[in-house]
N, CA, C and O of each residue as an XYZ file, in Angstrom:
356
protein
N      14.825     16.552     -5.015
C      13.164     16.838     -4.710
C      12.631     15.961     -5.643
O      11.794     15.114     -5.329
N      13.225     16.161     -7.204
C      12.583     15.333     -8.501
C      12.721     13.807     -8.089
O      11.789     13.007     -8.173
N      13.725     13.563     -7.730
C      13.927     12.055     -7.191
C      12.932     11.649     -6.575
O      12.157     10.814     -7.044
N      12.787     12.309     -5.170
C      11.725     11.831     -3.887
C      10.397     11.994     -5.033
O       9.906     10.890     -5.269
N       9.928     12.789     -5.557
C       8.736     12.954     -6.066
C       8.287     11.878     -7.027
O       7.156     11.416     -7.181
N       9.459     11.569     -7.662
C       8.900     10.548     -8.700
C       9.093      9.166     -7.831
O       8.629      8.181     -8.406
N       9.634      8.939     -6.677
C       9.377      7.768     -6.259
C       8.194      7.813     -5.426
O       7.646      6.718     -5.305
N       7.676      8.739     -4.847
C       6.537      8.989     -3.896
C       5.477      8.595     -5.196
O       4.483      7.918     -4.937
N       5.707      8.996     -6.435
C       4.951      8.714     -7.600
C       4.728      6.942     -7.847
O       3.709      6.258     -7.948
N       5.724      6.714     -7.872
C       5.807      5.231     -8.026
C       5.290      4.208     -6.931
O       4.970      3.041     -7.158
N       5.268      4.740     -5.913
C       4.705      4.095     -4.804
C       3.409      4.088     -4.594
O       2.871      3.156     -3.994
N       2.772      5.083     -5.041
C       1.288      5.395     -4.940
C       0.986      4.174     -6.057
O       0.473      3.155     -5.595
N       1.257      4.212     -7.419
C       0.815      3.446     -8.138
C       1.166      1.947     -8.070
O       0.440      1.064     -8.526
N       2.369      1.740     -7.445
C       2.690      0.501     -7.091
C       2.166     -0.074     -5.922
O       2.387     -1.213     -5.509
N       1.553      0.673     -5.487
C       0.655      0.590     -3.678
C      -0.413      0.035     -3.873
O      -0.927     -0.764     -3.091
N      -0.952      0.452     -5.120
C      -2.587     -0.162     -5.605
C      -1.995     -1.547     -6.592
O      -2.237     -2.726     -6.329
N      -1.225     -1.083     -7.691
C      -1.683     -2.173     -8.664
C      -0.564     -3.497     -8.320
O      -0.790     -4.540     -8.931
N       0.434     -3.478     -7.517
C       1.235     -5.020     -7.199
C       0.280     -5.878     -6.648
O       0.099     -6.940     -7.244
N      -0.632     -5.560     -5.233
C      -1.212     -6.255     -4.787
C      -2.493     -6.986     -5.767
O      -3.065     -8.043     -5.501
N      -2.759     -6.050     -7.017
C      -4.056     -6.659     -7.403
C      -3.329     -7.856     -8.397
O      -3.817     -8.977     -8.541
N      -1.843     -7.307     -9.168
C      -1.280     -8.282     -9.539
C      -0.579     -9.311     -9.165
O      -0.079    -10.110     -9.957
N      -0.454     -9.397     -7.486
C       0.027    -10.715     -6.856
C      -0.957    -11.417     -6.707
O      -0.897    -12.489     -7.309
N      -2.149    -11.166     -5.941
C      -2.772    -12.131     -5.436
C      -4.104    -11.986     -6.076
O      -5.022    -12.710     -5.691
N      -4.306    -11.040     -7.102
C      -5.689    -11.221     -8.205
C      -6.889    -10.338     -7.676
O      -6.970     -9.769     -6.587
N      -7.539    -10.355     -8.417
C      -8.803     -9.565     -8.150
C      -9.634    -10.160     -7.248
O     -10.212     -9.209     -6.722
N     -10.059    -11.217     -6.733
C     -10.646    -11.796     -5.843
C     -10.222    -11.330     -4.376
O      -9.138    -11.661     -3.894
N     -11.228    -10.475     -3.646
C     -10.786     -9.634     -2.263
C     -10.175     -8.957     -2.631
O      -9.120     -9.109     -2.014
N     -10.066     -8.138     -3.359
C      -8.706     -7.096     -3.544
C      -9.218     -6.054     -2.486
O      -8.278     -5.458     -1.959
N     -10.368     -5.704     -2.068
C     -10.574     -4.892     -1.142
C     -10.173     -5.086      0.339
O      -9.714     -4.315      1.182
N     -10.534     -6.487      0.351
C     -10.009     -6.920      1.694
C      -8.482     -6.744      1.624
O      -7.881     -5.851      2.222
N      -7.945     -7.618      0.889
C      -6.573     -7.556      0.566
C      -5.707     -5.922      1.220
O      -4.958     -5.771      2.186
N      -6.229     -4.924      0.197
C      -6.063     -3.862      0.494
C      -5.976     -3.366      2.148
O      -4.967     -2.967      2.730
N      -7.058     -3.487      2.586
C      -7.603     -3.207      3.706
C      -6.436     -3.969      5.056
O      -6.071     -3.474      6.122
N      -6.094     -5.385      4.404
C      -5.017     -5.774      5.199
C      -3.970     -5.876      5.214
O      -3.400     -6.544      6.077
N      -3.284     -5.179      4.160
C      -2.003     -4.381      4.002
C      -1.931     -2.927      4.170
O      -0.851     -2.350      4.038
N      -2.943     -2.335      4.435
C      -2.677     -1.076      4.642
C      -2.808     -0.694      6.282
O      -2.364      0.313      6.834
N      -3.456     -1.662      6.803
C      -3.838     -1.734      8.334
C      -2.527     -1.359      9.587
O      -2.465     -0.542     10.506
N      -1.573     -2.434      9.049
C      -0.021     -2.280      9.842
C       0.704     -1.274      9.318
O       1.731     -1.090      9.971
N       0.546     -0.349      8.146
C       1.302      0.748      7.967
C       0.471      1.886      8.661
O       1.125      2.761      9.229
N      -0.694      1.957      8.675
C      -1.489      2.721      9.254
C      -1.619      2.872     11.134
O      -1.596      3.837     11.897
N      -1.702      1.980     11.249
C      -1.513      1.703     12.770
C       0.386      2.402     13.503
O       0.688      2.932     14.572
N       1.157      2.050     12.351
C       2.605      2.398     12.622
C       2.616      3.667     12.260
O       3.340      4.352     12.982
N       2.200      4.108     11.599
C       2.152      5.802     11.201
C       1.373      6.818     12.246
O       1.585      8.025     12.367
N       0.545      6.124     12.872
C      -0.104      6.773     14.307
C       0.535      6.717     15.408
O       0.496      7.676     16.179
N       1.438      5.285     15.776
C       1.985      5.067     17.073
C       3.687      5.561     16.563
O       4.328      5.858     17.571
N       4.301      5.668     15.609
C       5.585      6.162     15.549
C       6.067      7.550     16.205
O       7.034      7.815     16.920
N       5.290      8.131     15.820
C       5.694      9.867     16.344
C       6.239      9.777     18.114
O       7.316     10.182     18.552
N       5.169      9.151     18.853
C       5.259      9.101     20.441
C       6.337      7.970     20.606
O       7.325      8.126     21.324
N       6.095      6.863     19.924
C       7.237      5.703     20.170
C       8.765      6.477     20.349
O       9.591      6.623     21.249
N       8.600      6.888     18.872
C      10.122      7.529     18.657
C      10.824      9.019     19.346
O      11.960      9.495     19.360
N       9.546      9.422     19.864
C      10.234     10.476     21.126
C      10.391      9.965     22.320
O      11.327     10.256     23.065
N       9.222      8.938     22.658
C      10.053      7.827     24.057
C      11.412      7.732     23.919
O      12.192      8.379     24.618
N      11.837      6.749     22.820
C      12.863      6.036     22.856
C      14.204      7.227     22.717
O      15.353      6.984     23.088
N      13.837      8.282     22.220
C      15.181      9.263     22.119
C      15.090      9.712     23.516
O      16.117     10.006     24.129
N      13.864      9.788     24.090
C      13.981     10.724     25.565
C      14.834      9.342     26.682
O      15.692      9.429     27.560
N      14.038      8.095     26.058
C      14.671      7.587     27.380
C      16.034      6.559     26.882
O      16.490      5.895     27.813
N      16.654      6.383     25.655
C      17.552      6.124     25.826
C      18.716      6.956     24.562
O      19.908      6.765     24.325
N      17.798      7.815     24.025
C      18.979      8.979     22.949
C      18.866      8.716     22.065
O      18.167      7.721     21.872
N      19.569      9.533     20.711
C      19.296      9.334     19.717
C      19.899      8.454     18.822
O      19.383      8.039     17.785
N      21.070      8.163     19.274
C      21.887      6.878     18.585
C      21.029      5.333     18.663
O      21.038      4.501     17.756
N      20.393      5.210     19.818
C      19.279      3.903     20.070
C      18.297      4.175     18.947
O      18.167      3.363     18.031
N      17.728      5.100     18.990
C      16.826      5.570     17.753
C      17.050      5.263     16.448
O      16.118      4.801     15.790
N      18.396      5.479     15.822
C      18.829      5.377     14.847
C      19.130      3.942     14.474
O      19.091      3.575     13.300
N      19.503      2.938     15.712
C      19.649      1.769     15.582
C      18.402      0.907     15.441
O      18.277     -0.080     14.716
N      17.190      1.634     16.539
C      15.811      1.044     15.924
C      15.673      1.339     14.444
O      15.763      0.371     13.690
N      15.504      2.315     14.019
C      15.494      2.232     12.491
C      16.116      1.648     11.707
O      15.538      1.176     10.729
N      17.298      1.512     11.854
C      18.049      0.663     11.118
C      17.438     -0.518     10.899
O      16.892     -0.922      9.872
N      17.635     -1.276     12.428
C      16.754     -2.817     12.308
C      15.759     -2.569     11.593
O      15.828     -3.198     10.537
N      14.462     -1.664     11.713
C      13.387     -1.984     11.485
C      13.352     -1.880      9.770
O      12.596     -2.422      8.963
N      14.401     -1.030      9.591
C      14.307     -0.976      7.851
C      14.310     -2.405      7.168
O      13.685     -2.581      6.123
N      14.940     -3.300      7.704
C      15.327     -4.773      7.106
C      14.005     -5.453      7.035
O      13.775     -6.322      6.194
N      12.981     -4.987      8.078
C      11.602     -6.008      7.670
C      11.359     -6.038      6.462
O      11.439     -7.112      5.866
N      10.942     -4.669      5.688
C      10.415     -4.732      4.664
C      11.202     -5.855      3.320
O      10.528     -6.302      2.392
N      12.397     -6.085      3.456
C      13.360     -6.813      2.823
C      13.038     -8.297      2.736
O      12.918     -9.006      1.737
N      12.881     -8.718      4.584
C      12.498     -9.906      4.407
C      11.052    -10.158      4.530
O      10.745    -11.327      4.763
N       9.980     -9.183      4.407
C       8.766     -9.742      3.498
C       8.815     -9.679      2.253
O       7.799    -10.125      1.720
N      10.010     -9.099      1.192
C       9.889     -9.393      0.195
C      10.529    -10.409     -0.558
O      10.353    -10.721     -1.736
N      11.429    -10.961      0.440
C      12.075    -12.651      0.125
C      10.862    -13.571      0.263
O      10.375    -14.325     -0.580
N      10.526    -13.356      1.392
C       9.378    -14.266      1.823
C       8.002    -14.421      0.855
O       7.354    -15.448      0.655
N       7.764    -13.033      0.307
C       6.709    -12.687     -0.732
C       7.076    -13.548     -2.005
O       6.227    -14.285     -2.507
N       8.349    -13.444     -2.519
C       9.116    -14.291     -3.394
C       8.934    -15.945     -3.562
O       8.574    -16.716     -4.451
N       9.335    -16.019     -2.369
C       9.233    -17.435     -2.223
C       8.137    -17.958     -2.336
O       7.912    -18.891     -3.108
N       7.035    -17.264     -1.344
C       5.636    -18.194     -1.673
C       4.728    -18.001     -2.929
O       3.708    -18.661     -3.123
N       5.127    -17.181     -3.630
C       4.661    -17.198     -4.991
C       5.734    -17.860     -6.199
O       5.312    -18.131     -7.323
N       6.903    -18.034     -5.871
C       7.313    -19.164     -6.693
C       8.289    -18.410     -7.753
O       9.027    -19.105     -8.452
N       8.301    -16.863     -7.891
C       8.927    -16.539     -8.649
C      10.760    -16.436     -8.124
O      11.245    -16.525     -6.996
N      11.317    -16.253     -9.248
C      12.936    -16.079     -9.225
C      13.183    -14.519     -9.179
O      12.557    -13.610     -9.725
N      14.188    -14.497     -8.434
C      14.705    -12.824     -8.232
C      15.830    -12.378     -9.065
O      16.344    -11.260     -9.088
N      16.097    -13.299     -9.664
C      17.526    -13.008    -11.309
C      16.857    -12.801    -12.176
O      17.336    -12.586    -13.289
């Protein structure tokens, strides 16, 4: 539980500080809005979509969907590193 709380705290700090460091202060509010919109929409849709997938296809299908979707942030992180020209090592 302590690790979860620490992770949540770090996420809260990084969510505000990382875009500022990567994209700069110009248009910070607009950038934060653009970054938050997909997260807010998916948070609103996810419970209903998850219930529908479980009802229609079963829990195993839901786990497959979640596992597949969990790779999306990794792909975006790789894309971000390539776009900013930073090395990963």
